[in-house]
N, C-alpha and C positions, 0 to 999 in steps of 0.2 A: 504494500500500500504506500502511496506517495506521502511525503512529509506534510504537504498541504492538506490532504484529505484527513490525515490523522489529527492535524491541528484543528480543522473544522469539527471533527467528531468530538474532540475534547471540549471545545466551546459549546457544542450543541448538547452534549450529555451532561455537562456540569454547569456551564454558564447560564444557559437558558432557564433550567429549573431554579438556579440561584436567583435570577432576576424575578422569577415568578414568586418565590418566597419573600423577596424584598417588597414586591408590589402588594402581596397579601398583608404584610406587616403594616404598610402605609395605609391600606384600606381599613384594617381593624382599628388602628389608632385614630384615623379621621372620623370613622363612624362613632367611636366612643366619645370623642370630643364634641361632635355634633349632637349626639344624644344628650350629653350633659348640658350643653348650651341651651337646648330646647326646654329643659326642666326649669322654667322660670317661676312657676307658682310654688307657694309654700303653704303647707298645712301641718297639723299635728297628728301624729299617729301613735299607736300604742303597741308595745311588744306583746305578741300573743303566743309565741312559741319559740322553741330552740330547735334548730336543725343540725344534726350531726351526721357527717358523711363518712366518717372513719379517717384514720391516719392524721388526726389533728385538724381536719377540715370541719369547720363549724360556722354557723351564722344564725343571727336572730331573724325572726319573721315579724314584721310589723303590719298592722292593719290601719288603714286610713279611709276617710270618706271624702268624696268630692261630688257635689251636686246630688246628695242623697244616695249615691252609689258607693258601695264598699269595695276596696281594693287591698291586695296584699303586696308587700314589698320585702324582698329578701336582701339583707345587708350584703354588699359586695366588697371585696378587697382587691387590691392590686396584686396580692400574692400572699403566700403563707411562708413564714420562716420558722422552722421547727428546731428545737433543741431537745435532745433526748439525753438521758443519763443525769437527771437531777438527783442529788444525793437523797436517800430514802428519808432523811430527817426534814427535807424541804417539801412544801406543798407544791404541786404543779400549778402553774399560772399561765395567763395569757393576757395580752394587751395589744392595742392597735396604736401604731406610731402615727406621726403627723403626715406621713406620705401614703397612708392607706394600707400598710402591710400589717397583717395579723401575725404576732409573735406568739408561739406556743412553746412553753417549757414543760416537758412532761417527764415523769420518771417511772419507777416500777408500779407505784400505785397512783392512778390518775382518775379523777372524777370529772368528766367533762360536763356533767349536769351542774356540779358545784361551780366550775369555772364559768360556764355560760350564765348561770344565775347571778354570779357576782358582777360579770361584765354587763349583762343585759337583763335585769330583773323583769319578770313577767309583770305587765301593767305599767312599766316605765314609759313616759311620753318622750317621743323623739320628733324632730323636725323632718318632714318628708318634702323633698323637692320633686315636683312632678311637671309633666308637659301639659299645659292647659288644653291643648288640642286633643291629646291622647293621654288621659290621666293614668292609664295603667303603666305608662313608661315613667319610672320614678327611681329615686335612690334616697338613702339617708346616710348621714355621716359624710365622709370625704368622697367626692366624686372620683370614680375609678376610670383609668384609661387602659386597662389590660396590660400594664407595664411588663409583667413577666412574659406573657404570651407574645407580645410584640417583640421583646428583646430576643426571644428564642427564634422566632421567624427571621429577624434581622441577622442574627449571628449565623444561623444556618445558611441563609441566602448569601451573605458576604463570603463565608467560607467556601461555598460551592463556586462562586464567581472567581475567587482568587485561585482555587485549585484548577478551574477550567483554564484560566489565563496561564498558569504555570505549566500545565500539561501541554497547552498549545505552543508555548515558547519552547519547551523541551522537544516537541515533535518537529517544529520548524528547524531546530538546531540539530536534528538528527540524533538526539539522545534517547529516543524511545524505540 
């Protein structure tokens, strides 16, 4: 196979999918920012439940009312940072930082019911930001922009583009 064809194959098999991943990351980020900007109305909601998905992933569920109609809003986070191996004498804890990341420190004995009840007690009132045109689109707390997901798509895309360019260069130089 000629060097030029190998170089084109390297770009086609690695570079093109890499650019697609980068484009997906930009689309996800843009949609999240647009969604947050449209949530201009504010109402008060109440924590009605705790959701636990396993592996430290948890969120409160709030209920709110707009024009006599009730809606639910699950708390969203930019990501979850877990620390395992808390000494057995320490209680497991969780907190949300100012950037919207949920930090979970857990050990041998962990009660996520206790952690969630301390963070988000049932009946606690929270401010709900919602889209006045489509009130079911909402968030409470810090608006999220899918930071972790966007960063993973970007990193994967950039890596694939760079590998495609390196392989193309090596093919053109006759080193493959």
